N, C-alpha and C positions, 0 to 999 in steps of 0.2 A: 275357599273360593277364589278364583282368579278375578279380582275386581276389575282389572284393566280389560280382560276379555269380555266380562259381563257388560261393562260400560260401553265397549265398542259395539257389541250386539245391539244394545238398546238405542244407541245414538246413530247407528247406520242402517237400521232396518227401515226401508223406504216403501212407499206405495209404488211399485215398479210398473212402468207402462212401456216406454220405448225399448227397454233392454230385456224384455221377455223373449226367450228363444223358442219360437213356435215350432222349430224343426226337430226338437229333441223331446221324446216322450218322457213323461214323469211316471215312475212306477207307483201303482196304487198302494203298494205296501209302505212306501215312504210317506205318502199322504196319510195313511192310517197311523203311522208312527207319530206324525205331527199332531194328529187329532188326539192320540193317547196322551201326549204332553199337554195339549190345550185344555183338556178337561180336568187338569189339576188347578185350573183357575178358580177364583171364588164364584160361588153361586148362592143366590139369596135363599136363606133357610135350608140350605143344602138340598134344594128341590131337584137339581140336575135335570131340568126340563129341556135341555138342549138337544138338538139333532143337527147332523151335518150331512147335507145331500151332495154327493159327488156326481158330477155330470161329465161324461166323456163322449156321449153320442153326438155326432157331428150335426145332425138335424136339430136336436134340442139346443145345442150351443148356438146355432145360427138363429133360432127363434128367440132365444134370450138376448142375444146381441142386438137383434132387430128391435126388441122392446127397449133396450138400453138406448139405442139411437133415437127412438121416438121420444124417450124421456129427456134426452139431451136437447131436443128441439124445444121442449117445454121449459127446461131449466134455463136455456139461453135467453128466454124472455123475462126471467125473474130479475128485478133490479138488484145490482150489486152495490155494496157499500162504496161510497165515494171517499177516497182518502187522498192526502197530499201526494205529489209526485215523488217526494223523497221518503215516503213511507216504505219500509222494507217489503211489505206485502204487495204494494203497487209495483215495485221494481221486479218482483219475482213472477208477477202474473203472466207476462208474455211467454216465459219459458214453460210455465205450467200449462198454458193453453196449447202449446205445441205438443207436449207429451200427451195431454188429454185427447187432442184430435187424433193422434196416432192410435190410441186405444179405441176410440170410437170407430175408426176405419177398419181395424184389424181384430177386434176382440174375439170373434168366433174362432180365430186360428189358435188360440191358447188350447193346449191339449186337455186341460182340466178346468172345469168351473167348480167352485165350492160355494154352496149356499148354506150359511149357518142359520139355523132356525131356533125358535124358542116357543115352548108350549104356552098358549094364552094369547089374548088380544088386548090392545091398549085403548080401543075405542070406549070413550066415556069413563075410563078408569081414573081414579084419583091420582094426583101427582106422585105420591109415594109408591103406588103400585106400578106406574109407568117406569119410574126410576129403578125399582127393584127388578122388573122384568128385563129391561135392557141391560141393567147391571149384572144380570145373570148369564148373559151371552157375549157381550162385547169384550170383557176381559179374556174370554176363551178364544175369540177370534184373533185378538192381538197376540196371544200366546202361540196360536197356530202360525202366525206370520213370523214370529221370532224363531220358532222351531224350524220353519221352512228356510228362513234366511241362513241359519246355521248349517243347512244341508245344501246350500247353493241354489235354493229355489226362491223365486220372487212371486209376489202376488200384488194385485192392485185392489185396494179396498174401495168398492163402489156401492152406491145405493140408488142411483138414478133409475134403475129398472123398476124400483118400487112405486114410481108413478103408475105402473101397470102391474101391481102386485097380484091382483086376481088372475090376470092373464098368465103370468108366470106360474102361479099356483096350478092353473089348469094344465099347463104344459108338463109340469112335474108331478101332478096328482098330489099336491100338498093339501092336507085337510084344512077345513075352514077355521079350526081352533088353533092353528099354528101360525106364528108370525115369522116372516123372513126378515132377517136383520141386515143382510148385505149380499153382495155377489162378488166373489173373488176369482178373476181369471188367474190361473196358476201355471207357471212354467219355470224351468231353469232360467237363470239370468245370464246374460253375457257379461264379459269383463271379470275382473278379479275382486273388486271391492266397491263400496260406496263411502261417501263422505258424510259427516254430520250436516244436516240442513241448516241454513241460516235462519235463525229465529230471533224474535224480539227478546232482549234480555229479560230473564224471569223476574228480576227485581222491579221491573216496570209494572208488573201486575201481581206482585205478591204483597198481600196486606196482612197486618197484625192486629188482632183483637177487634178491630172495627173496619168496615168497608172503606177503602181508600186510604187507610193509615199505613204509611210505610216506615221502615226503620230509619 
């Protein structure tokens, strides 16, 4: 295995917002190839309870984008963590807000929406069941993004439409016993490459044997 190529794919796959090319159609066969790769991801007890709903209909994309926008209005009122000015996350926040605003304003223009789903519900479920259910779909979603990135396709991992999950389910006729895990606007990306994101060094939050114990 080409470790350098694998590391580059893993460290430069971004949630793409401003660089989605809305003018270029994405072949559904390519989306299906990415899903074929995605379902090699781990799934609890090998249940394979996942489903992937592809949406290209313009009216449905507009309705889902409108739900997303309504969700953003709610999310904007949620208190955010207060961190020092020199905290890396504080410094990165303005840039992230600009790209997020672009997606809010233009989301429905993405040629494809992907809604990954998992069989079952988490309401009143014990913690292990919740972890198992989401752990059976989220690795596959990330694998989809990696496979898409390798093919020049970007995606933005969003969840804010889930403030209105029932309304989205009605638009898409998703059964009541199925949980939506995310909504990904998908399109080819502009430009040639991405850079690794700036992250807090892993040694600052890696512990050994006991919580808080560092090397």
